[in-house]
C-alpha positions, 0 to 999 in steps of 0.5 A: 539133963532134962530140956525144958520144952516150950510151949509153941503158943507161947513163941512169937510165931505162936502168939501172932497165930493167936492173934490171927486166928482170934482177929478173924473170928472176931471180925466175922461176928462183927460182919454178922452183927452189923447186918443183923443190926441193920434190919432195925431199918425194916422196921420194929416187926423185922428187928423184933423177929430177928431178935427173937429168932437169936434167943432160939438158935440151937433149939430144941437141941439146946433150951432157948438163949443158950446159944447166945451164951455159948457165942458170948463165952467163946467171943469172950475167949477169943477177946481175952486171947487176943488181948494177952497175944498182943499184950505179950508181943507189945512187952517182948518188942518193947524188951527188945529195944530197951534203949531209945535212940535219942534222935529218934524220928516218930513213925508210923509204926509208933502212932499205930501202937498207940492207936491199937492200945487206947482204942483197945481199953476204949472198945473194952469198956464199950464191950462191957457198958454195951452188955449191961445196954442192950443185954442185960438191960441194967442201964437201958431205958427200957431193959425190955428184953421182949422189945429190942427195937424199943430198946435201941431206940430208946438207947439213942434218944437225942437225950442220951446224946452222950450214949451216942458220943461214947458209941461213936468213939468206940467204933471210931476206935474199932475202926483204927483197930481194924485197918491196922490189924487187916494191913498187919495181917496182909504184910505178914501174908507177904505183901511187903512190895510197894505195890502190895502195902499199897493195895493192903492199905486201901483194902484195910481201909475201905473195909474198916469204914464200910464197917464202921460206917453200917454200925453207925447208920443205927444211932445216927439214925435214930438221932436224927428221927429216921428210926422211931 
């Protein structure tokens, strides 16, 4: 009688590993992208030069812009796998405990789960809008790939406050996502003592606040007129 073998990736341990690896890849990209964004404070020439350099990575081995599209493809795959693993684990956890306790008090885990779920949806919607805005230029007021600095300034102009608001909500949701994700990762690595958990919470909070702050500097600097 043949025994059906199950792929290790489809196990709970495998799915957690997928979440960890894809999460690390996405966080590394977020750090690099944030640092690149901050070059806008060095002026239009510096920022435009940086944006042009991104388009030429890999040349002449690769045609211009190919590296960026390969990167976007890899990040999209990582994001899809991350969402798949998170959703599968959430469904499995719910099935494992189908009956809710009548007098069960709200706990931090349930709050974190709701934050991750709805925050993830908001982040996904923002990523789609962000690509249409500053990558393809479809919804950008200027949409000129030769003028990335001008595109950013036009995007977060005071009269387009709703764009800045949407950006801010998405970045805050990302911060909650990162904080919870990093804390969970530390716990998985064995930081489960009271002292270890406090340290893990502090590190996750500082990292999330620092990254979100770096991203929010740009739109609010444009909104305040510091970058124009």
